[in-house]
Phi, psi and omega in degrees: 000317180297321180297319179296320178296319178298320180296319180295318179297316180297317179297322179294319180294320179296318181297321181289336183279347178294137181284150175255136180283125180240128176248132177241119185257137171203126188280002175261114184292350182268354179287147175255126183255121179249131176240117184055040176082359181252132178294114182266341180155187179240147180068235178275129177248123184239141173068028178284127188269125177225166176269160174295145181132203184271137178220171181221130182245133178226135179240131185237137175226123181053044178068013178245132179285119180251352175209134180204101185212145173284159180216131177247131179244119184247354182228173180269005180287152178298130182251131179237130180240123179262109181265356180291322186253029178288137178244109180258006175243092188302330183270001184281137175264359180273128182288159172062041179270102174261308172231142184300320181288322178296317179295319179298320177298319181296317180293320180297319179296329183275342187285336184110165184254348184242140181218148175230152180175219181221151180234136181226135171207173182284349181248316183225131178220159177161189175293146189235122177237127181229136180220126176264100181285334179235185187304306182239354181262126181222175181229146185228134179235125182236131181205151179202138175221133177212109184239119174214159182306120178081000181213095181242129177220104180233135180213151178213134180214130176243133182225150169256130185243138175229123179279124183277318183195158178246150181216165167244117180238129182053041178069015182228155184285142173207162176214158177254133183218166175227157182203153174230146183203169176215157180186190181224153179215139177228125180229128175222117175209196185292341183244344186222140171217103190206141172240128191225139168262138188238135172232132185214156172224135186223159166237132185223163174242128177245126182219164178301146184299333178297336180271318189240000183299314181292319174301321178297319179299320179295317178297319180297321179294322177297315179295325177296319179293322181293325187262023175290153178276190178302142180058034178061027177284155181279139173247172178300322179293315181295324177298318179298320180291323176296320177297321178296321178296315178297320179295322179298321178290313183295316183290340177295346180256359186254130176297151178066017175263138184233157178233138176250136170236128189229154170218143181186200179238144181224137176247123181249124180249113184275160185293344180276359177104347178274171178208162176215149180237135181204174178285136179251127172237127185215168178210162180205157169230144190219148173243116184272148177236000000 
């Protein structure tokens, strides 16, 4: 009887020592997959042998942990864990959130590289064209012309843009960027007659219009009120700000629409030889393709 009991115990130990096949899936080939603290491979890991019981899986991308979860295996069946579609933000409505930065990068890649819209600031405003020719390096062209007797407003601005980092904020994509630019501006009306060369440097935040569209509309309405003509008459600048406010409200309802909010420094060199330097606050709205 004792011999039979020993045999049963030995058979149980042998059965428990057999490895279970574990597959860990991730569609990014650069991810590092760790199982119980040991590097098991990169990207998709197939047929990794483990024992039944408690285990821990961690996935790392660019030194950032994008998946970190315990795993219990109670049977000898092949176990497959998909870490690509892990959601570690329970309140997020954005799919495939493993790491906020990884998700933000994915959304940015999907939004498109070309955008059109409008740009508004107290110095230069106009139609806004942005194109990312490279991964994070892009170019921006801003221009506006309105010529009528006694009211001329013409502006041109070219900028180089570089995206510093991507984030997911309030379940929506946003990024931090910096830019430098130069341009020209000509204004002639009942109170001003000036031609100016502009040099500027900015730091900005770009987010989906659903996040920042309404704040931009509010800023635009304030600028429109400030730039009214005599007796509260409309000027070319105030009309542009009213259009920007309407666009901020409208674009907040459109998918793939983004809003920029910026702060920086601007140097204005007037045609008479003088110049002035001041703080620049600006905003824009864009529709990406």
